[in-house]
C-alpha positions in Angstrom: 18.1 -22.8 3.9 15.2 -22.6 1.4 12.2 -20.6 2.2 9.0 -22.6 2.8 6.5 -19.8 3.1 5.9 -16.7 1.0 4.3 -13.5 2.3 3.2 -10.7 -0.1 2.8 -7.2 1.4 0.7 -4.8 -0.7 0.5 -1.2 0.3 -2.7 0.7 0.7 -4.0 3.9 -0.9 -2.2 7.3 -0.7 1.3 8.3 -1.2 3.7 5.5 -0.4 7.4 5.2 -0.4 9.2 2.2 -2.1 10.4 0.9 1.3 6.9 0.9 2.9 7.1 -2.7 3.9 10.4 -2.5 5.8 8.8 -1.7 9.2 6.3 -4.5 8.8 8.9 -7.1 7.8 11.1 -6.1 10.7 8.2 -6.5 13.1 7.1 -9.8 11.7 10.6 -11.2 11.8 10.9 -10.1 15.5 7.6 -11.8 16.3 8.6 -14.9 14.5 11.9 -15.1 16.4 10.0 -14.6 19.8 8.0 -17.7 19.0 11.2 -19.7 18.3 10.9 -19.9 14.6 13.4 -19.0 11.9 12.3 -15.9 9.9 14.8 -16.9 7.2 12.3 -19.6 6.1 9.9 -16.9 5.0 10.2 -15.0 1.8 8.7 -11.5 2.1 7.8 -9.8 -1.2 6.6 -6.2 -1.1 4.3 -5.1 -4.0 4.9 -1.4 -4.8 2.1 -0.4 -7.2 1.9 3.4 -6.4 3.9 4.6 -9.4 1.6 2.9 -11.8 -1.4 5.1 -10.8 0.2 8.1 -9.2 0.3 10.3 -12.2 -3.3 9.6 -13.2 -4.4 10.0 -9.6 -2.7 13.4 -9.3 -4.2 14.5 -12.6 -7.7 13.6 -11.5 -7.3 15.4 -8.2 -6.0 18.5 -10.0 -8.9 18.5 -12.4 -11.4 18.0 -9.5 -9.9 20.9 -7.5 -8.8 23.4 -10.2 -12.2 24.9 -11.0 -14.4 23.5 -8.4 -14.7 23.6 -4.7 -13.9 20.0 -3.7 -16.7 18.1 -1.9 -14.8 15.8 0.4 -17.7 13.5 1.0 -18.3 13.1 -2.7 -14.6 12.5 -3.2 -14.7 9.9 -0.4 -17.6 8.1 -2.0 -15.8 8.1 -5.4 -12.7 6.6 -3.9 -14.3 4.1 -1.6 -17.3 3.0 -3.6 -17.0 3.7 -7.3 -16.8 6.4 -9.9 -20.6 6.8 -10.4 -21.2 9.5 -7.7 
């Protein structure tokens, strides 16, 4: 049967594994079945973007911590808001 709905799952910040979406998909499929629907009609597509930024993110963190005492609140502001702190 062809899928009639697509669901994209995008991971959040931090270190992620390539299979990050598996538990979510399993839970969603279980809930869909509970409601009497067919989860095969849904196409789940995880988007794994961590490797694209991981090296630069690590380099930035290394630079920020190598010669300075890291100010966690300033780092939080940098990550959550923008790079102008």
